N, C-alpha and C positions, 0 to 999 in steps of 0.2 A: 418632430422639431421640439426643442426644449427652450422655453423662455427662461433666461437666467435672472434670478433676483438674488440679492445677497441678504439672507436672513441675518439680522444682527445677533451675534453671539459674543460672549466674552468669558473670561475666567474670573472666578471669585478670588479676591486677594487674600482671603483667610484660608480657604481649604483647597484652592486651585481647581475646583469643579468647573466643568464646562456648563454654561448656562445660555439659553436662548431667551431673548427679550420678549416676555409675554405681557408685561405691563410696565408702565413708566416708574411705578413704585413697587418693588418686590423684594422678597428675601431670597437668599441663596437656598435652593431646594435641598442642598446637602447639609450645610452647617447652620442655617437659619440667620446668618449675618444679614443685616439690613443693607441693601444695595443703595448707593446714592441715587438721587433722582436723575433720570436720563434726559437729555435734551429732546424736545418734541420732534426734531427733524429725523430722529431714528425711527424707522418704521417697525411697528409691532409685528410679531410673527403672524398674528391673525390676518392682518391686512395683506401681507406677502402671500400667505397661503390662499386666501380667497381670490385674490387677483389672478394668480397663476392658475388656480383650479378652474376658474371661469374660462380663461383663455384655452386651456387644454381641452376642456369639455366641449367647447364650441369648435375647436380645431379638429379633434379626432375622436370625440365621443366618450372619452374617459378622463378622469382626473389625473391619472398617472401619465406623465409624459412618455413619449416613445423611447427616449433616451435620456438618462439622468445621471450625472456624475455627482457622487456624494463625497464632498471634500472636508466637511466638518459637521459638528453636531447640529447646526441649523439646517443643513441640507438633509441630514438623517431624519430629523423631525418632519421636514416637509415630505420626504419619501414615505414615512409611516402614515402621515396624514392623507396623502393622495391614495395610498393603498386602502386605508380604512374607509374612505368615502366611496370608493369604487365597490368595495365589499358590502358596505351598508346599502347602497342602491341595488345591488344584486340580491342580497338576502332579504331586505326590507323587514327587519325585526320590529316587533311591536315596541319593545323597551330599548331605545337607542342607547341609553346610558349604561344599561347592563351589557349590551352588546359591546360597547366601548371597553368596559372593564374586562370582559373576556378577551377582547383583541389585545389589550395591553398585557394581560397575563401571559399571552402566547409569545410576546417579544422576548428573545433570548439576550441576556446581558452576559458578556464574557467574564467579567470580574465583579461579582455581586457586592463584595465588600467595598470595592473602590467606586463602582458605578451603579449600585443598586438604587440610588436616588433618581436615576434617569426614568424609570418606569412611571413614577409619580409626576415627574416634570413633563414627560411626553404626554401623559394622560391629561394634565392641566392644559397643555397647548392644544391638543386635539379637542378637548371638551370646550374650549373657547370658540373654536371654529364650529363645533356641533351646535352650540347655543345659537349662533347666528344662522346656521343652516335651517334650524327649526323655526326661528322667528327673529328677524323679519324675512330671512332669505338672503342669499349672497348678492343678487343684483340690487335689491332694495337697500341693503346695507351699504354697498359701495356708492350707490347714487345719493343716499343720504349724506354720506361722508365727503364725497368728491364731486358730486354733480352728475348730470346725465351721462350714460355710457356712450362711448364714441360710436358713430354710425359706420356701416360697412365701407363707406367711401373714405374713411380715415386713411391717411397716407401710410402710416405704419402697418395697419392691418393689410392693406392692399399690397404693400411691399413684401410682407411676410408670406402672403399667399403666392406671390410671384416666385419668391425664393423656394418655397415648398414645391411648386410645380416644376421649377428648374431642376431641383434635386430628384424629384420623382422621374422626370424624363431621363436623367443621367442613369438612374438605377435600372429602368425598364428597357 
């Protein structure tokens, strides 16, 4: 099951580069243009990534969802993030930042001249999640920001479990 969130992404008005919202005040990773301040109701990539990663890990034991449709640059960055953290926990490298650099270098970009900026942009996004992963941790971060995590008897969680069981029964 895949929990769909809409990572906020946009296009730079100067160079038309696709950009994922990593911070409320940021520069275009391609041309360096200062991006206007975003409204605080737009959710940062880090929060989207951590929330969904915790759900998937609890639901089926890995950060990568069982099915995931990549429809834009925001979802592509989420997919790379999920895969990175699954690999990170499997490999357990001593130097996580060096591990991230190697991971990013292995990402293939179709048109390096047009989209070469994406590797740095993706690295920045995943590095933000990695910083929280190392300290204070995903659960602590979300609880500090949004309050205590919902209990198992939460309606949405129990509903999602029922739907998953229903689909599992259909398939088997």
